[in-house]
C-alpha positions in Angstrom: 42.2 117.8 -31.4 40.8 116.8 -34.7 38.2 114.1 -34.6 38.2 111.9 -37.7 34.8 111.0 -39.0 33.7 107.4 -38.4 34.3 105.2 -41.4 31.2 103.7 -43.0 31.1 99.9 -42.9 31.7 98.3 -46.2 28.7 96.7 -47.8 29.3 93.0 -48.5 28.7 92.0 -52.1 28.0 88.5 -50.9 24.8 90.0 -49.4 23.9 92.4 -52.1 24.7 90.2 -55.0 22.1 87.4 -54.5 19.4 90.0 -53.6 20.2 92.1 -56.7 20.2 89.0 -58.9 16.7 88.0 -57.6 15.3 91.4 -58.2 16.7 91.5 -61.7 15.2 88.1 -62.5 11.8 89.2 -61.2 11.9 92.4 -63.3 13.0 90.5 -66.4 10.4 87.9 -66.0 7.6 90.5 -65.5 8.8 92.4 -68.7 9.1 89.3 -70.8 5.8 87.7 -69.9 2.7 89.3 -68.4 1.7 86.0 -66.7 5.0 85.9 -64.8 3.7 87.7 -61.7 0.4 85.9 -61.8 -0.8 84.1 -58.7 -0.7 80.7 -60.5 2.9 81.1 -61.7 4.1 82.5 -58.3 2.5 79.5 -56.6 4.1 77.1 -59.1 7.5 78.6 -58.6 7.3 78.5 -54.8 5.9 74.9 -54.8 8.7 73.7 -57.1 11.3 75.6 -55.0 10.1 73.8 -51.8 11.6 70.4 -52.6 15.1 71.7 -53.2 14.7 74.4 -50.6 13.9 72.0 -47.8 17.0 69.9 -48.6 19.1 73.0 -49.1 18.4 74.3 -45.6 19.9 71.0 -44.3 22.8 71.3 -46.7 23.5 74.8 -45.4 24.4 73.3 -42.0 26.5 70.6 -43.5 28.5 73.0 -45.6 28.8 75.5 -42.8 30.4 72.8 -40.7 32.9 72.1 -43.4 31.1 69.1 -44.9 29.5 68.1 -48.2 26.7 65.7 -49.3 26.5 64.5 -52.9 23.9 61.8 -52.1 20.7 63.7 -51.3 19.2 63.4 -54.8 19.7 59.6 -54.9 18.7 59.4 -51.3 15.4 61.1 -52.1 14.8 58.6 -54.9 15.4 55.7 -52.6 13.3 57.1 -49.8 10.5 57.7 -52.2 10.7 54.2 -53.6 10.8 52.6 -50.2 7.8 54.8 -49.1 5.7 53.7 -52.1 6.5 50.0 -51.5 5.6 50.2 -47.8 2.3 52.0 -48.5 1.3 49.6 -51.3 2.2 46.6 -49.2 0.1 47.9 -46.3 -2.9 48.8 -48.4 -4.7 45.5 -48.1 -4.7 45.6 -44.3 -5.0 49.3 -43.6 -7.0 50.4 -46.7 -7.1 53.9 -48.1 -7.1 56.4 -45.3 -5.1 58.6 -42.9 -3.3 55.7 -41.1 -1.6 54.5 -44.3 -0.5 58.0 -45.2 1.0 58.4 -41.7 2.8 55.1 -42.2 4.3 56.3 -45.4 5.4 59.6 -43.8 7.0 57.8 -40.9 8.8 55.5 -43.4 10.2 58.5 -45.2 11.3 60.2 -42.1 13.0 57.1 -40.6 14.6 56.1 -43.9 16.0 59.6 -44.4 17.2 59.8 -40.8 19.0 56.4 -41.0 20.5 57.3 -44.4 21.8 60.6 -43.0 23.2 58.8 -39.9 25.0 56.3 -42.0 26.7 59.1 -43.9 27.6 60.9 -40.7 28.9 57.7 -39.1 31.3 56.9 -41.9 32.5 60.5 -42.0 32.8 61.3 -38.3 33.5 57.9 -36.7 35.5 56.1 -39.4 37.1 59.3 -40.6 36.4 58.9 -44.4 36.3 62.0 -46.5 32.8 63.4 -47.0 33.2 63.6 -50.7 34.1 59.9 -51.0 31.4 58.7 -48.6 28.6 60.7 -50.2 29.8 60.0 -53.8 29.7 56.3 -52.9 26.3 56.5 -51.2 24.9 58.4 -54.2 25.6 55.4 -56.4 24.3 53.0 -53.8 21.0 54.7 -53.3 20.5 55.2 -57.1 21.2 51.5 -57.7 18.9 50.4 -54.9 15.9 52.3 -56.2 16.6 51.0 -59.7 16.7 47.5 -58.3 13.5 48.0 -56.3 11.8 49.2 -59.4 13.3 46.4 -61.5 14.6 49.0 -63.9 11.2 50.7 -64.3 9.0 52.8 -62.1 7.5 52.3 -58.7 3.9 53.6 -58.7 1.6 54.3 -55.8 -1.8 52.6 -56.0 -4.2 54.8 -57.9 -6.8 55.1 -55.1 -4.1 55.8 -52.6 -2.4 58.3 -54.8 -5.7 60.2 -55.3 -6.2 60.3 -51.5 -2.6 61.5 -51.0 -2.6 64.2 -53.6 -3.9 67.0 -51.3 -0.6 66.9 -49.4 0.9 68.5 -52.5 -2.0 70.3 -54.2 -3.9 71.2 -51.1 -3.1 73.9 -48.5 -4.5 76.7 -46.4 -5.9 80.0 -47.8 -4.6 79.2 -51.2 -1.0 78.5 -50.0 0.0 74.9 -50.8 1.4 72.6 -48.1 4.9 72.3 -49.7 5.2 76.1 -49.4 4.0 76.1 -45.8 6.4 73.3 -44.8 9.3 75.0 -46.6 8.5 78.3 -44.8 8.5 76.5 -41.4 11.8 74.7 -42.1 13.4 78.0 -43.2 12.2 79.8 -40.0 13.5 77.0 -37.7 16.7 76.8 -39.7 17.4 80.5 -39.6 16.8 80.6 -35.8 19.1 77.6 -35.3 21.8 79.1 -37.4 21.8 82.6 -36.0 20.7 82.2 -32.4 21.5 78.7 -31.2 24.6 77.1 -29.8 24.4 74.4 -32.5 24.6 77.0 -35.3 27.6 78.7 -33.7 29.3 75.3 -33.2 28.7 74.5 -36.9 30.4 77.8 -37.9 33.3 77.2 -35.5 34.0 73.7 -36.8 33.8 74.9 -40.4 36.3 77.7 -39.6 38.8 75.4 -37.8 37.8 72.1 -36.4 41.0 71.8 -34.3 40.4 75.1 -32.6 36.8 74.2 -32.1 37.9 70.9 -30.5 40.2 72.7 -28.1 37.3 75.0 -27.2 35.3 72.0 -25.9 33.1 71.8 -29.0 32.1 68.1 -29.7 33.2 68.2 -33.3 32.2 64.7 -34.2 28.7 64.9 -32.6 27.9 68.3 -34.2 29.0 67.0 -37.7 27.0 63.9 -37.2 24.0 66.0 -36.3 24.3 68.0 -39.5 24.1 64.9 -41.7 21.2 63.4 -39.6 19.3 66.7 -40.0 20.0 66.7 -43.7 18.7 63.2 -44.0 15.6 64.0 -42.0 14.9 66.9 -44.3 15.3 64.7 -47.4 12.6 62.6 -45.8 10.4 65.7 -45.4 11.0 66.8 -49.0 10.1 63.3 -50.2 6.8 63.4 -48.3 5.9 66.5 -50.2 7.2 65.2 -53.5 5.6 61.7 -53.7 1.9 62.9 -54.0 2.9 65.1 -56.9 3.5 62.3 -59.3 2.8 59.2 -57.2 5.9 57.4 -58.5 9.6 57.0 -58.1 12.3 55.7 -60.5 16.0 55.9 -61.2 15.5 59.4 -62.6 13.8 60.8 -59.5 15.9 63.4 -57.8 18.6 63.6 -60.5 20.9 66.6 -59.9 19.0 67.6 -56.7 22.3 67.5 -54.8 23.9 69.9 -57.2 20.9 72.3 -57.1 20.9 72.2 -53.3 24.7 72.9 -53.1 24.4 75.6 -55.7 21.6 77.3 -53.8 23.6 77.3 -50.6 26.7 78.8 -52.3 24.7 81.4 -54.3 23.1 82.4 -51.0 26.4 83.4 -49.4 27.4 80.3 -47.4 31.1 79.7 -47.7 31.9 76.5 -49.6 35.0 75.9 -47.4 32.8 76.2 -44.3 32.8 78.6 -41.3 29.8 80.8 -42.3 26.3 80.0 -43.2 23.2 82.0 -44.1 19.8 80.2 -44.3 17.9 83.2 -45.6 20.5 83.5 -48.3 19.9 79.8 -49.2 16.3 80.6 -49.8 17.3 83.4 -52.2 19.6 81.0 -54.0 16.8 78.4 -54.4 14.5 81.1 -55.8 17.1 82.3 -58.2 17.7 78.8 -59.6 14.0 78.1 -59.9 13.2 81.5 -61.5 15.9 81.0 -64.2 14.2 77.8 -65.4 10.7 79.4 -65.1 11.7 82.4 -67.2 13.2 80.2 -69.8 10.1 78.2 -70.0 7.8 81.2 -70.2 9.7 83.1 -72.8 11.5 82.5 -76.1 14.3 84.9 -75.3 16.8 82.1 -74.5 16.6 78.4 -75.2 15.5 76.4 -72.1 18.4 74.0 -72.9 20.8 76.7 -71.7 19.3 76.6 -68.2 22.2 74.6 -66.8 24.8 76.9 -68.5 23.2 80.0 -66.9 23.0 78.4 -63.5 26.7 77.4 -63.8 27.7 81.0 -64.6 25.7 82.3 -61.6 27.4 79.7 -59.3 30.9 80.8 -60.5 30.0 84.4 -60.0 28.8 83.6 -56.5 32.1 82.0 -55.6 34.0 85.0 -57.1 31.9 87.3 -54.9 32.8 85.2 -51.9 36.5 85.6 -52.6 36.2 89.4 -53.2 34.2 90.2 -50.1 33.9 89.2 -46.5 30.6 87.5 -45.5 28.1 89.7 -43.6 24.9 89.1 -41.9 
């Protein structure tokens, strides 16, 4: 009897593609500018990646469960504006110190959670399409922050801003707090996606919500949870962002939603739902940030083409998804 050799498993391009693209970008950056791999530039890239990255982790669960959220950028602007207003209002009674910082952080987390819950409620309870709900809330949050700022900019009190700045610029052993928080969110998100019942239920709902429902998965509750988690992570990202500039305006968070969605898709999560990869999302975030960083450090290509290059990479990522089955 002839024994046929065991076939080697096919390597998924959706796995190799983003990793190869990241490696190519790192090599290109190092060849074009000697400062690219410097500690300061690496720290800058990772810190800038943290805001979108934290939000993108939450977006990974939403998209895996077959949803979408176009409002996260506007939501971040509104949460930041509300956070600044609350902290400035409490300054006369609390003074500059840790209590007022904790109050601002609590405001951001509660506001983000409530905003995420409202999106989830309209989508899961009232049955309105996620695209319509989040497109509408995107306009609402952007208008609200513009109204709160009276068409201008909301600025944190100077003394309070100075006291709050170490939350962005400080850190441990040279690693800034945004990078540390981003790393923690990624680790928790990866564990939840790969090893928890919640992650498996998100994938099941994204694959076929009717089958998932017949399998005793509480579809509405799980979908609601994904939007609540995303809103909470928007609050976390805002906490890290506000001390950077100490202000919020109608231009805060513009296109964050598109960057977060792009990072998720580039990382290998299926846009139609059913499969998600948190570690791939991290690679997607780094790819998008490195493109802008390389264009700023070199004269090889105009920085104005950043959006065009990102768009080409997004299209390529979708093509790879269609040509190969998702892997680990």
